[in-house]
C-alpha positions as CSV (number, residue, x, y, z in Angstrom):
1,M,-82.4,24.0,-138.2
2,R,-78.9,24.6,-137.0
3,D,-78.3,24.4,-133.2
4,H,-76.5,27.6,-132.4
5,G,-75.2,26.1,-129.2
6,L,-72.9,23.9,-131.1
7,V,-69.2,24.3,-130.7
8,F,-67.4,25.6,-133.8
9,D,-70.7,26.9,-135.2
10,L,-69.9,29.3,-138.1
11,S,-73.6,30.2,-138.9
12,G,-73.7,33.7,-140.4
13,K,-70.0,33.9,-141.1
14,V,-68.6,34.4,-144.6
15,V,-65.6,32.4,-145.6
16,V,-63.5,32.9,-148.7
17,I,-61.4,29.9,-149.9
18,T,-58.9,30.3,-152.6
19,G,-58.1,27.1,-154.5
20,G,-61.3,25.9,-153.1
21,G,-62.5,23.7,-155.9
22,R,-60.2,20.7,-155.6
23,G,-58.1,18.7,-153.1
24,I,-57.5,20.3,-149.7
25,G,-59.4,23.4,-150.7
26,R,-62.5,21.4,-151.6
27,G,-62.2,19.7,-148.2
28,I,-62.0,23.1,-146.4
29,T,-65.0,24.4,-148.4
30,R,-67.1,21.4,-147.4
31,A,-66.1,21.6,-143.8
32,M,-66.9,25.3,-143.6
33,A,-70.3,24.7,-145.2
34,K,-71.0,21.9,-142.8
35,A,-70.3,24.2,-139.9
36,G,-72.8,26.7,-141.3
37,A,-70.6,29.3,-143.0
38,N,-71.6,30.9,-146.3
39,V,-68.7,30.2,-148.6
40,V,-67.0,32.0,-151.5
41,V,-64.9,29.6,-153.6
42,A,-62.2,30.9,-155.9
43,A,-59.9,29.2,-158.3
44,R,-58.8,29.3,-162.0
45,E,-60.9,26.4,-163.3
46,V,-64.6,27.0,-163.4
47,Q,-66.1,23.4,-163.3
48,P,-64.5,22.4,-159.9
49,L,-65.8,25.7,-158.5
50,L,-69.3,24.9,-159.7
51,D,-69.1,21.4,-158.2
52,A,-67.9,22.8,-154.8
53,V,-70.7,25.4,-154.8
54,A,-73.3,22.8,-155.5
55,E,-72.1,20.7,-152.7
56,A,-72.1,23.6,-150.2
57,R,-75.6,24.6,-151.2
58,G,-76.7,21.1,-150.7
59,L,-75.5,21.5,-147.1
60,G,-77.9,24.3,-146.6
61,V,-75.7,27.4,-146.9
62,E,-75.2,30.2,-149.4
63,A,-72.3,29.7,-151.8
64,L,-70.7,31.8,-154.5
65,H,-68.0,30.9,-157.1
66,V,-65.7,33.6,-158.4
67,P,-63.1,32.4,-161.0
68,T,-59.9,33.9,-159.8
69,D,-56.2,33.8,-160.6
70,I,-54.5,35.0,-157.5
71,T,-51.4,35.9,-159.4
72,R,-53.3,38.8,-161.0
73,P,-53.9,41.7,-158.5
74,S,-57.0,42.9,-160.4
75,E,-58.6,39.4,-159.9
76,I,-57.8,39.4,-156.2
77,G,-59.5,42.8,-155.9
78,A,-62.5,41.5,-157.9
79,L,-62.8,38.5,-155.6
80,V,-62.9,40.8,-152.5
81,A,-65.3,43.2,-154.2
82,R,-67.7,40.5,-155.3
83,T,-67.7,39.0,-151.8
84,L,-68.5,42.3,-150.2
85,E,-71.2,43.0,-152.8
86,V,-73.0,39.7,-152.1
87,F,-72.4,39.2,-148.4
88,G,-71.4,42.6,-147.0
89,G,-68.2,41.4,-145.3
90,I,-65.5,38.8,-144.8
91,D,-65.1,36.8,-141.6
92,C,-62.5,34.3,-142.7
93,W,-60.1,34.1,-145.6
94,V,-58.3,30.8,-146.4
95,N,-55.2,31.1,-148.6
96,N,-55.1,27.6,-150.0
97,A,-54.1,28.4,-153.6
98,G,-50.6,27.2,-154.2
99,S,-48.7,24.2,-155.6
100,A,-45.6,22.9,-157.4
101,T,-46.1,21.0,-160.6
102,T,-43.9,18.2,-162.1
103,D,-42.3,20.8,-164.3
104,D,-41.0,22.6,-161.2
105,I,-39.4,19.5,-159.6
106,G,-35.6,19.2,-159.7
107,P,-32.4,19.4,-157.7
108,L,-31.4,22.9,-156.5
109,I,-28.2,22.6,-158.5
110,D,-30.2,22.6,-161.7
111,L,-33.0,25.0,-160.7
112,T,-33.7,27.8,-163.2
113,E,-34.8,31.3,-162.4
114,K,-38.1,30.7,-164.1
115,Q,-38.8,27.6,-162.0
116,W,-37.9,29.6,-158.9
117,D,-40.1,32.5,-159.8
118,V,-43.2,30.4,-160.7
119,V,-43.2,28.5,-157.5
120,V,-42.1,31.2,-155.0
121,D,-44.4,33.9,-156.5
122,L,-47.5,31.7,-156.4
123,N,-46.9,30.2,-152.9
124,L,-45.4,33.2,-151.2
125,K,-45.8,36.5,-153.0
126,W,-49.4,36.1,-154.0
127,T,-50.4,34.4,-150.8
128,F,-49.2,37.6,-149.0
129,F,-51.0,40.0,-151.3
130,A,-54.2,37.9,-151.0
131,A,-53.9,38.1,-147.3
132,Q,-53.3,41.8,-147.4
133,A,-56.4,42.3,-149.6
134,A,-58.4,40.3,-147.1
135,A,-57.1,42.2,-144.1
136,R,-58.0,45.5,-145.7
137,A,-61.6,44.3,-146.2
138,M,-62.0,42.9,-142.6
139,T,-63.4,46.0,-141.1
140,R,-65.0,44.0,-138.3
141,G,-62.0,41.7,-137.7
142,G,-61.7,38.2,-138.7
143,S,-59.5,35.1,-139.3
144,I,-56.9,34.6,-142.0
145,I,-55.7,31.0,-142.5
146,N,-52.6,30.3,-144.6
147,I,-52.2,26.8,-145.9
148,S,-48.5,26.0,-145.6
149,S,-46.9,22.5,-145.7
150,R,-44.7,20.3,-143.6
151,S,-42.1,21.2,-146.3
152,G,-41.9,24.7,-144.7
153,S,-40.0,23.4,-141.7
154,Q,-38.1,20.4,-143.0
155,P,-35.6,19.6,-145.8
156,N,-37.5,19.3,-149.1
157,P,-35.2,17.7,-151.7
158,M,-36.3,18.2,-155.4
159,T,-38.7,21.0,-154.5
160,G,-36.5,23.1,-152.2
161,H,-37.9,26.4,-153.6
162,Y,-41.4,25.2,-152.6
163,G,-40.2,24.5,-149.1
164,A,-38.5,27.9,-149.0
165,A,-41.7,29.6,-150.1
166,K,-43.8,27.8,-147.4
167,A,-41.2,28.7,-144.8
168,G,-41.7,32.3,-145.8
169,V,-45.4,31.9,-145.5
170,E,-45.0,30.7,-141.9
171,N,-42.7,33.7,-141.0
172,L,-45.2,36.1,-142.6
173,T,-48.0,34.5,-140.7
174,A,-46.4,35.4,-137.4
175,T,-45.6,39.0,-138.6
176,M,-49.1,39.6,-139.9
177,A,-50.5,38.3,-136.6
178,V,-48.5,40.9,-134.8
179,E,-49.2,43.8,-137.1
180,W,-52.9,43.1,-137.6
181,G,-53.9,42.0,-134.1
182,H,-55.0,45.4,-133.1
183,M,-57.5,45.3,-136.0
184,G,-59.1,42.2,-134.5
185,I,-57.6,40.0,-137.2
186,R,-56.1,36.6,-136.3
187,V,-53.6,35.0,-138.7
188,N,-52.6,31.4,-138.4
189,A,-51.1,28.7,-140.7
190,V,-51.9,25.1,-141.2
191,A,-49.1,22.8,-142.3
192,P,-50.4,19.5,-143.6
193,G,-48.3,16.3,-143.9
194,V,-49.1,13.8,-146.7
195,V,-52.8,14.2,-147.6
196,V,-54.5,12.1,-150.2
197,T,-56.2,14.1,-152.9
198,E,-57.3,13.4,-156.5
199,N,-53.9,14.6,-157.7
200,S,-51.9,12.3,-155.4
201,V,-50.6,10.2,-158.3
202,V,-47.3,9.3,-156.7
203,L,-49.2,7.6,-153.8
204,D,-50.6,5.1,-156.3
205,R,-47.3,3.3,-156.1
206,P,-47.5,0.7,-153.3
207,S,-43.8,1.1,-152.4
208,R,-44.2,4.9,-152.0
209,R,-47.4,4.6,-150.0
210,R,-45.7,2.0,-147.7
211,R,-42.7,4.3,-147.1
212,Q,-45.1,7.1,-146.2
213,L,-47.1,5.0,-143.8
214,E,-44.0,3.7,-142.1
215,T,-43.2,7.3,-140.9
216,I,-46.7,8.0,-139.5
217,P,-47.5,6.8,-135.9
218,L,-51.2,6.9,-136.6
219,R,-50.6,4.5,-139.5
220,R,-52.8,6.3,-142.1
221,L,-52.4,9.1,-144.6
222,G,-54.2,12.4,-144.1
223,T,-57.5,13.3,-145.7
224,V,-58.8,16.6,-146.9
225,D,-61.4,16.5,-144.1
226,D,-58.6,16.3,-141.5
227,I,-57.4,19.7,-142.7
228,G,-60.9,21.1,-143.1
229,A,-61.8,20.4,-139.5
230,L,-58.8,22.3,-138.2
231,C,-59.6,25.3,-140.4
232,V,-63.2,25.3,-139.0
233,Y,-61.8,25.6,-135.5
234,L,-59.4,28.5,-136.5
235,A,-62.3,30.3,-138.2
236,S,-64.5,29.9,-135.1
237,D,-65.0,32.1,-132.0
238,E,-63.5,29.3,-129.9
239,A,-60.2,30.2,-131.5
240,S,-60.5,33.9,-130.6
241,W,-57.2,33.9,-128.6
242,V,-55.2,31.9,-131.1
243,T,-53.0,33.8,-133.5
244,G,-49.5,33.7,-135.0
245,E,-49.4,29.9,-134.8
246,V,-48.3,27.3,-137.4
247,I,-50.2,24.1,-136.6
248,Q,-48.8,20.9,-138.2
249,V,-51.2,18.1,-139.1
250,H,-49.3,15.0,-140.0
251,G,-50.5,12.1,-137.9
252,G,-47.5,12.4,-135.7
253,S,-44.9,12.0,-138.4
254,R,-41.5,13.7,-137.6
255,I,-39.5,12.2,-140.5
256,P,-39.5,14.0,-143.8
257,I,-40.3,11.3,-146.3
258,G,-38.9,13.4,-149.2
259,L,-35.5,13.4,-147.5
260,L,-35.6,9.6,-147.0
261,S,-36.6,9.0,-150.6
262,Y,-33.9,11.3,-151.9
263,L,-31.2,9.8,-149.8
264,Y,-32.4,6.3,-150.9
265,H,-31.9,7.3,-154.5
266,V,-28.5,8.9,-153.8
267,N,-27.4,5.8,-152.0
268,E,-28.6,3.7,-154.9
269,R,-26.4,5.7,-157.3
270,L,-23.4,5.3,-155.0
271,G,-24.0,1.6,-154.6
272,W,-24.5,1.9,-150.8
273,N,-27.9,0.1,-150.8
274,D,-26.0,-3.1,-151.6
275,L,-23.7,-2.8,-148.6
């Protein structure tokens, strides 16, 4: 039986996690379930959702999977409706769905309109409309958590449009917190640094991993559980006076590794690395 005197106890709360089947989203789903929350997991691929739901149920909570493409307004609406149908309310909504694929990577000078739209729409436009849908459903108040990135506040060579989208998310987070505060809704953002997930292929290169570690005072890369733990706090009653904040989680790193890597390659082309 869960001890209801525990700090950050989410027993009885209902948490929706978009992009909750893989990577950081899966870590958030697991953390919410460990804290006692009933979870609704949404993403486009069904099998990762089923796996996440099975894990959550194994932790003793109720869990529901709703296949969802957040770039389709009807599917956002269906996600909200299904959650309300099963659980009767939403206490926390985590906007984790968002990414930039290898097809989207490139210097700003070569960026196409299509590349811009795909990345900015997913990471900014639809994050907002998902948050809006959640807020409209939070008739008893609640917590909205937007997953941003360290890229939102630092130079982001080769994926500048992704960084711009995340910067927009952080600005919207503050504005939503102001506009929706009287409704009892808190809105915060979490900005992870380098977090190891199943898709972190680039970190398989020892040289890349070493360069990352050299910028982190705590001398380790982040884990999905690091992000999940902070999200549990922001969903909890203990964070009831925290809103409009962007909390960076990066092990103390203040140096944007993307900038360093980009400049290294520029210097290499210019022959400066041999000087």
